[in-house]
RODO-2510 file (C-alpha; in nm, 4 decimals, decimal comma):
residues 409
     n   res          X          Y          Z
     1     m     0,2181     0,9168     0,8427
     2     r     0,2869     0,9991     1,0009
     3     q     0,3628     0,9299     1,1012
     4     r     0,1900     1,1377     1,0695
     5     s     0,1192     2,2484     1,5038
     6     l     0,4373     2,0915     1,3781
     7     i     0,6739     2,1521     1,6578
     8     a     1,0491     2,1689     1,6381
     9     v     1,2324     1,9842     1,9108
    10     t     1,4244     2,2125     2,1429
    11     a     1,6894     2,1342     2,3960
    12     a     1,4571     2,2468     2,6717
    13     l     1,2174     1,9650     2,5953
    14     a     1,4911     1,7065     2,6396
    15     a     1,5506     1,8359     2,9915
    16     g     1,3522     1,7042     3,2843
    17     a     1,4417     1,4864     3,5741
    18     l     1,1219     1,2889     3,6132
    19     t     0,9497     1,0684     3,3598
    20     l     0,5810     1,0499     3,4388
    21     t     0,5204     0,7404     3,2303
    22     a     0,7317     0,4334     3,1778
    23     c     0,8834     0,4012     2,8348
    24     g     0,8990     0,1075     2,6016
    25     s     0,6626    -0,1261     2,7824
    26     r     0,4097    -0,3371     2,5962
    27     g     0,1338    -0,2157     2,8263
    28     d     0,1688     0,1064     3,0252
    29     k    -0,1363     0,2247     3,2194
    30     t    -0,1000     0,5485     3,4118
    31     d    -0,3132     0,5566     3,7249
    32     t    -0,4347     0,8927     3,8495
    33     a    -0,7920     0,8035     3,9443
    34     d    -0,9700     1,0031     4,2121
    35     s    -1,1641     0,7971     4,4642
    36     g    -1,5233     0,7553     4,3548
    37     d    -1,4671     0,8691     3,9976
    38     t    -1,5563     0,6588     3,6971
    39     t    -1,2413     0,5540     3,5106
    40     v    -1,2218     0,6168     3,1385
    41     v    -0,9220     0,4733     2,9570
    42     i    -0,7763     0,6325     2,6449
    43     g    -0,5723     0,3779     2,4543
    44     v    -0,2520     0,4792     2,2794
    45     d    -0,0871     0,2697     2,0088
    46     a     0,2517     0,3710     1,8694
    47     p     0,6060     0,2372     1,8221
    48     l     0,7474     0,2793     2,1717
    49     t     1,0606     0,0804     2,0876
    50     g     1,2671     0,0463     1,7722
    51     d     1,3776     0,2879     1,5016
    52     l     1,0621     0,5014     1,5090
    53     s     1,0329     0,5262     1,8867
    54     a     1,1412     0,8929     1,8814
    55     l     0,8059     0,9691     1,7197
    56     g     0,6055     0,7079     1,9082
    57     l     0,7150     0,8169     2,2540
    58     g     0,6279     1,1766     2,1692
    59     i     0,2784     1,0579     2,0743
    60     k     0,2398     0,8615     2,3967
    61     n     0,3667     1,1355     2,6264
    62     s     0,1535     1,4045     2,4644
    63     a    -0,1649     1,1985     2,4989
    64     d    -0,0671     1,1318     2,8605
    65     l    -0,0299     1,5069     2,9178
    66     a    -0,3820     1,5677     2,7851
    67     a    -0,5269     1,3091     3,0255
    68     k    -0,3367     1,4510     3,3207
    69     q    -0,4494     1,8054     3,2453
    70     a    -0,8124     1,6960     3,2051
    71     n    -0,7900     1,5301     3,5470
    72     e    -0,6265     1,8326     3,7081
    73     k    -0,9005     2,0594     3,5721
    74     k    -1,1724     1,8033     3,6563
    75     y    -1,2831     1,8742     3,3011
    76     v    -1,5394     1,5926     3,2981
    77     k    -1,7154     1,5804     3,6331
    78     g    -1,7014     1,2370     3,7921
    79     v    -1,4547     1,0990     3,5351
    80     t    -1,0849     1,0286     3,5720
    81     f    -0,8874     0,9573     3,2573
    82     k    -0,6088     0,7009     3,2293
    83     i    -0,3764     0,6215     2,9409
    84     q    -0,3150     0,2626     2,8297
    85     a    -0,0126     0,2739     2,5988
    86     l     0,0782    -0,0262     2,3826
    87     d     0,3871    -0,0751     2,1670
    88     d     0,3155    -0,1738     1,8053
    89     q     0,6870    -0,1683     1,7068
    90     a     0,5711    -0,0168     1,3729
    91     q     0,4412    -0,3641     1,2780
    92     a     0,0910    -0,4267     1,1434
    93     s     0,0590    -0,7620     1,3212
    94     s     0,1417    -0,6052     1,6574
    95     g    -0,1009    -0,3236     1,5887
    96     q    -0,3842    -0,5668     1,5247
    97     q    -0,3070    -0,7543     1,8475
    98     n    -0,3027    -0,4257     2,0364
    99     a    -0,6363    -0,3239     1,8841
   100     t    -0,7908    -0,6501     2,0028
   101     k    -0,6481    -0,5966     2,3511
   102     l    -0,7828    -0,2421     2,3723
   103     v    -1,1272    -0,3479     2,2524
   104     a    -1,1367    -0,6157     2,5230
   105     d    -1,0937    -0,3527     2,7973
   106     k    -1,4455    -0,2161     2,8570
   107     d    -1,3030     0,1023     3,0118
   108     v    -1,1343     0,2041     2,6835
   109     l    -1,3596     0,4618     2,5140
   110     g    -1,1169     0,5947     2,2540
   111     v    -0,7749     0,5275     2,1043
   112     v    -0,4984     0,7657     1,9943
   113     g    -0,2789     0,6283     1,7171
   114     p    -0,1111     0,4658     1,5470
   115     l     0,1854     0,6385     1,3831
   116     n     0,2059     0,4260     1,0685
   117     s    -0,0647     0,4065     0,8032
   118     s     0,0194     0,0417     0,7366
   119     v    -0,0381    -0,0395     1,1032
   120     s    -0,3687     0,1457     1,0990
   121     e    -0,4895    -0,0685     0,8085
   122     s    -0,4668    -0,3727     1,0357
   123     m    -0,6554    -0,2056     1,3210
   124     q    -0,9470    -0,0240     1,1611
   125     k    -1,1942    -0,3116     1,1314
   126     v    -1,1257    -0,4263     1,4870
   127     f    -1,2115    -0,0823     1,6223
   128     d    -1,5039    -0,0290     1,3870
   129     d    -1,6668    -0,3587     1,4820
   130     a    -1,6469    -0,2518     1,8468
   131     k    -1,7691     0,1052     1,7763
   132     l    -1,4497     0,2295     1,9407
   133     a    -1,3305     0,5702     1,8224
   134     q    -0,9771     0,5797     1,6805
   135     i    -0,8023     0,9117     1,6187
   136     s    -0,4577     0,9061     1,4592
   137     p    -0,2269     1,2050     1,5052
   138     a    -0,0003     1,0914     1,2233
   139     n    -0,1604     0,8694     0,9547
   140     t    -0,1556     1,0399     0,6156
   141     s    -0,2630     0,7689     0,3684
   142     p    -0,5883     0,8948     0,2069
   143     s    -0,7282     0,5423     0,1614
   144     l    -0,7696     0,4992     0,5377
   145     s    -1,0574     0,7473     0,5417
   146     q    -1,1640     0,7796     0,1779
   147     g    -1,1395     0,4210     0,0562
   148     p    -0,9141     0,2444    -0,1957
   149     k    -1,0522     0,4336    -0,4977
   150     w    -1,0085     0,7841    -0,3557
   151     a    -0,7601     0,8832    -0,6268
   152     t    -1,0252     0,8288    -0,8984
   153     g    -1,2682     1,0552    -0,7168
   154     e    -1,4720     0,7657    -0,5779
   155     k    -1,4469     0,8392    -0,2068
   156     t    -1,6051     0,6022     0,0429
   157     r    -1,5732     0,6099     0,4192
   158     t    -1,5299     0,2435     0,5002
   159     y    -1,4860     0,2787     0,8760
   160     k    -1,6999     0,5262     1,0692
   161     s    -1,4802     0,4855     1,3774
   162     y    -1,1680     0,6242     1,2091
   163     f    -1,0564     0,9874     1,2457
   164     r    -0,7280     1,1758     1,2190
   165     t    -0,5933     1,5142     1,3243
   166     a    -0,3164     1,5151     1,0591
   167     t    -0,3907     1,6052     0,6999
   168     t    -0,3426     1,3510     0,4193
   169     d    -0,0900     1,2728     0,1483
   170     a    -0,3505     1,3758    -0,1087
   171     i    -0,2487     1,7251     0,0009
   172     q     0,1049     1,6733     0,1326
   173     g     0,2553     1,5200    -0,1830
   174     p     0,1207     1,7886    -0,4190
   175     f     0,2195     2,0605    -0,1716
   176     a     0,5812     1,9411    -0,1906
   177     a     0,5651     1,9263    -0,5703
   178     q     0,4385     2,2827    -0,5928
   179     y     0,7115     2,4076    -0,3635
   180     l     0,9901     2,2291    -0,5501
   181     f     0,8739     2,3299    -0,8976
   182     n     0,7456     2,6810    -0,8346
   183     k     0,9614     2,8056    -0,5472
   184     a     1,2801     2,5984    -0,5434
   185     g     1,3144     2,5787    -0,9225
   186     k     1,3637     2,2023    -0,9313
   187     k     1,2593     2,0505    -1,2645
   188     k     1,4132     1,7003    -1,2667
   189     v     1,3364     1,4563    -0,9881
   190     f     1,4389     1,1019    -0,9030
   191     i     1,1622     0,9377    -0,6971
   192     i     1,2360     0,6648    -0,4426
   193     d     1,0020     0,4927    -0,1982
   194     d     1,0102     0,2097     0,0539
   195     k     0,7105     0,0216    -0,0949
   196     k     0,5099     0,0634     0,2274
   197     t     0,1599     0,2112     0,2454
   198     y     0,2759     0,5539     0,3588
   199     g     0,5871     0,5850     0,1442
   200     s     0,4506     0,4618    -0,1870
   201     g     0,1276     0,6567    -0,1463
   202     l     0,3083     0,9797    -0,0715
   203     a     0,5485     0,9322    -0,3628
   204     g     0,2533     0,8683    -0,5931
   205     t     0,0684     1,1881    -0,5052
   206     f     0,3925     1,3872    -0,5371
   207     k     0,4642     1,2417    -0,8811
   208     g     0,1175     1,3211    -1,0106
   209     e     0,1400     1,6885    -0,9223
   210     f     0,5067     1,7325    -1,0213
   211     t     0,4483     1,5978    -1,3728
   212     k     0,1262     1,7969    -1,4039
   213     l     0,3263     2,1125    -1,3348
   214     g     0,5718     2,0224    -1,6107
   215     g     0,8436     1,8595    -1,4028
   216     q     1,0383     1,5621    -1,5354
   217     v     1,0757     1,2326    -1,3517
   218     v     1,4236     1,1192    -1,4607
   219     g     1,4192     0,7976    -1,2603
   220     e     1,2257     0,5902    -1,0097
   221     g     1,3175     0,3120    -0,7720
   222     h     1,2443     0,1352    -0,4466
   223     i     1,4550     0,0459    -0,1456
   224     d     1,4280    -0,1991     0,1385
   225     p     1,4186     0,0251     0,4468
   226     e     1,5691    -0,2542     0,6566
   227     s     1,8872    -0,2380     0,4466
   228     k     2,1478     0,0261     0,5090
   229     d     2,3337    -0,0222     0,1805
   230     f     2,1665     0,1829    -0,0894
   231     s     2,4563     0,1818    -0,3358
   232     a     2,2510     0,0407    -0,6244
   233     i     1,9881     0,3164    -0,6172
   234     v     2,2537     0,5797    -0,5430
   235     t     2,4337     0,4815    -0,8649
   236     q     2,1093     0,5283    -1,0580
   237     v     2,0526     0,8695    -0,9001
   238     k     2,4059     0,9780    -0,9866
   239     s     2,3656     0,8969    -1,3565
   240     a     2,0092     1,0267    -1,3945
   241     g     2,0787     1,3985    -1,4015
   242     a     1,8268     1,4763    -1,1293
   243     d     1,8386     1,8063    -0,9446
   244     v     1,6432     1,6695    -0,6472
   245     v     1,5504     1,3327    -0,4926
   246     y     1,2018     1,2770    -0,3553
   247     y     1,1787     1,0001    -0,0953
   248     g     0,8568     0,8394     0,0236
   249     g     0,9328     0,6765     0,3562
   250     e     1,0640     0,7407     0,7053
   251     y     1,3810     0,8776     0,8601
   252     p     1,5594     0,5513     0,9590
   253     a     1,6235     0,4812     0,5889
   254     a     1,6007     0,8366     0,4544
   255     g     1,8935     0,9630     0,6621
   256     p     2,1452     0,7011     0,5438
   257     l     2,0090     0,7326     0,1876
   258     s     2,0788     1,1059     0,1849
   259     k     2,4238     1,0509     0,3332
   260     q     2,5157     0,7954     0,0670
   261     i     2,3867     1,0142    -0,2166
   262     k     2,6067     1,3020    -0,0999
   263     a     2,9049     1,0686    -0,0490
   264     s     2,8746     0,9613    -0,4130
   265     g     2,9491     1,3179    -0,5180
   266     t     2,5873     1,3934    -0,6114
   267     n     2,5266     1,7184    -0,4300
   268     i     2,1489     1,7492    -0,4651
   269     p     1,8889     1,7808    -0,1898
   270     l     1,6636     1,5020    -0,0713
   271     i     1,3077     1,5924     0,0179
   272     g     1,0528     1,3752     0,1947
   273     g     0,7289     1,3992     0,3879
   274     d     0,6482     1,4108     0,7557
   275     g     0,8037     1,0666     0,7981
   276     i     1,1516     1,2206     0,7796
   277     y     1,0712     1,5355     0,9756
   278     d     1,2555     1,4498     1,2938
   279     k     1,5911     1,5447     1,4384
   280     k     1,6967     1,1808     1,4079
   281     y     1,7007     1,2289     1,0305
   282     i     1,9621     1,5035     1,0607
   283     e     2,1741     1,2849     1,2891
   284     l     2,1580     0,9921     1,0464
   285     a     2,2193     1,2005     0,7334
   286     g     2,5198     1,3810     0,8803
   287     a     2,6718     1,7105     0,7723
   288     g     2,5625     1,6582     0,4125
   289     a     2,1993     1,6942     0,5173
   290     a     2,2249     2,0724     0,4954
   291     g     1,9691     2,1871     0,2409
   292     d     1,7576     1,8713     0,2588
   293     l     1,3833     1,9337     0,2874
   294     a     1,0732     1,7872     0,4460
   295     t     0,7062     1,8687     0,4384
   296     s     0,4996     1,8133     0,7465
   297     v     0,1461     1,8666     0,8654
   298     g     0,0523     2,1869     1,0412
   299     a     0,2350     2,5121     1,1032
   300     p     0,5613     2,5631     1,2946
   301     v     0,5339     2,6227     1,6658
   302     e     0,6695     2,9765     1,6483
   303     s     0,3649     3,0803     1,4460
   304     l     0,1079     2,9219     1,6774
   305     a     0,0191     3,0967     1,9991
   306     s    -0,2037     2,7968     2,0745
   307     a     0,1023     2,5715     2,1044
   308     k     0,2957     2,7731     2,3582
   309     d     0,1055     2,6439     2,6613
   310     f     0,1478     2,2894     2,5351
   311     v     0,5241     2,3332     2,5020
   312     a     0,5500     2,4853     2,8502
   313     n     0,3307     2,2184     3,0101
   314     y     0,5175     1,9361     2,8371
   315     t     0,8481     2,0696     2,9643
   316     k     0,7080     2,1198     3,3141
   317     a     0,5772     1,7615     3,3207
   318     g     0,9345     1,6353     3,2883
   319     y     0,9025     1,3782     3,0093
   320     k     1,2446     1,2480     2,9108
   321     e     1,1660     1,2364     2,5401
   322     p     1,0774     1,5349     2,3176
   323     f     0,7219     1,5526     2,1861
   324     s     0,8590     1,5343     1,8326
   325     a     0,6628     1,5918     1,5129
   326     y     0,3248     1,4614     1,6279
   327     g     0,3095     1,5759     1,9894
   328     g     0,0610     1,8552     1,9292
   329     y    -0,1551     1,6308     1,7116
   330     s    -0,1480     1,3551     1,9719
   331     y    -0,2537     1,5957     2,2451
   332     d    -0,5381     1,7192     2,0253
   333     s    -0,6414     1,3622     1,9386
   334     a    -0,6625     1,2734     2,3079
   335     w    -0,8454     1,5956     2,3843
   336     a    -1,0993     1,5228     2,1085
   337     i    -1,1774     1,1957     2,2895
   338     i    -1,2011     1,3835     2,6197
   339     e    -1,4431     1,6336     2,4623
   340     a    -1,6513     1,3478     2,3231
   341     v    -1,6662     1,1786     2,6639
   342     k    -1,7774     1,5084     2,8152
   343     a    -2,0527     1,5419     2,5553
   344     a    -2,1741     1,1875     2,6243
   345     v    -2,1745     1,2459     3,0012
   346     d    -2,3473     1,5835     2,9743
   347     a    -2,6198     1,4316     2,7573
   348     n    -2,6825     1,1563     3,0142
   349     d    -2,7448     1,3545     3,3322
   350     g    -2,3802     1,3639     3,4316
   351     k    -2,3109     0,9911     3,4028
   352     l    -2,1515     0,7702     3,1419
   353     p    -2,4263     0,6056     2,9342
   354     a    -2,4521     0,2273     2,9165
   355     d    -2,3542     0,2322     2,5483
   356     a    -2,0650     0,4698     2,6143
   357     r    -1,8487     0,3633     2,3208
   358     a    -2,1194     0,4238     2,0630
   359     k    -2,2142     0,7562     2,2222
   360     v    -1,8523     0,8732     2,2405
   361     l    -1,7936     0,7687     1,8793
   362     a    -2,0970     0,9688     1,7658
   363     a    -1,9779     1,2682     1,9682
   364     v    -1,6284     1,2632     1,8130
   365     q    -1,7787     1,3377     1,4723
   366     g    -1,9192     1,6644     1,6058
   367     v    -1,6164     1,7727     1,8083
   368     s    -1,4969     2,1278     1,7422
   369     f    -1,2478     2,3134     1,9598
   370     d    -0,9373     2,5289     1,9480
   371     g    -0,6477     2,2908     2,0014
   372     v    -0,2706     2,2987     2,0134
   373     t    -0,2519     2,2653     1,6352
   374     g    -0,5339     2,5076     1,5567
   375     k    -0,9019     2,4383     1,5017
   376     v    -0,9790     2,0706     1,5614
   377     s    -1,2815     1,9221     1,3838
   378     f    -1,3519     1,6440     1,1353
   379     d    -1,5135     1,6328     0,7921
   380     e    -1,7555     1,3719     0,6577
   381     f    -1,4678     1,1242     0,6075
   382     g    -1,3236     1,1713     0,9546
   383     d    -1,0350     1,3720     0,8125
   384     a    -0,8964     1,6823     0,9792
   385     t    -1,0477     2,0065     0,8548
   386     n    -0,7113     2,1746     0,9240
   387     k    -0,5180     2,1442     0,5949
   388     q    -0,2138     2,3501     0,6907
   389     l     0,1316     2,2255     0,5809
   390     t     0,4887     2,3471     0,6164
   391     v     0,8140     2,2969     0,4259
   392     y     1,1238     2,2655     0,6446
   393     k     1,4916     2,2828     0,5470
   394     v     1,7920     2,1452     0,7317
   395     e     2,0111     2,4288     0,8530
   396     g     2,2981     2,3201     1,0748
   397     t     2,1553     2,0677     1,3182
   398     e     1,7946     2,1898     1,3069
   399     w     1,4900     2,1941     1,0806
   400     k     1,3920     2,5516     0,9917
   401     s     1,0557     2,6391     0,8384
   402     v     1,0768     2,8008     0,4941
   403     e     0,7186     2,7910     0,3639
   404     s     0,3735     2,7422     0,5164
   405     g     0,0351     2,7243     0,3526
   406     t    -0,2207     2,4913     0,2027
   407     f    -0,2113     2,2964    -0,1236
   408     g    -0,2981     2,5306    -0,4063
   409     g    -0,2780     2,8275    -0,1710
***
């Protein structure tokens, strides 16, 4: 993911009387251009409506904040940044249409998004053909950057235009397995996924590490995330003797799944990846969610001095929606594009070059700065060099961090 610094949502972020960008529209272009400036558009693609909109709107707003702050600081002389936000509804077909629309706008020099790895699969070639830089704050499927055979050690970067600020499931799944086996003492797991790119991939990397450590997989199954009746898989979990359930998928299904497992009398925790790390999960899972776990990319906000200005500025801006799990990563993704535009302008006597997209794309590869989430730079595959992860546990109505580190660390 996702979907994919990890920042807990606070009540303060929900406050704010003025929304600076419209929410839920198919095409939302904020206009803050100074007279005489060259306009550079940063596209944003995310689910702005539907079940995952809590995450998507946080992505959109955070990218918007980066553009506004760049304009306020006049960070790139002679350039005003705008955001063009499109709603993919977490659907691959919509994502591909949005990619085509963004490519067609000559002012778009970079794109932040999407949330879902499956959506990104449909967009990558469109952006790559146009030499348009794409930076996802949330995708975690390793194949997006390292090719379909990454798990065998044969890593190939298929699309040079693709980057991400979130770390991958190649690290996140094993990190969860190590925590469960070594720290939480869980030895028997029932693995469930939603059969989507993100969920099945994450479950697969978790399973590999958990069994390598000596853990036992006592059952496996799949669910349709569009269904809300999971009684069949719940019955299997109840009879399997598992001491934990690992779920590969997102919170709209994970919350009800956890609730139904607990209602069956099976009092064992559910753990998932960053796709369930949202307050909506706790609402959907109900009181029985206490003790459930999630891994997510980055470190918690309270440990990152670099995130405090972001939190304060987001609150001050008055966005109605919280920045959610990927706000910091979205801000950093947008700022990486801003830095790349600056590099292209500086190298061309203070003006955008004629082949701006290609120049900006080349500059993104060399970006390196201290961002909200820590050091922001990209390796030879376009993956984030920041490999930090955190385990969170549900306590009351909040996620509380219990373990931070890197896989193997």
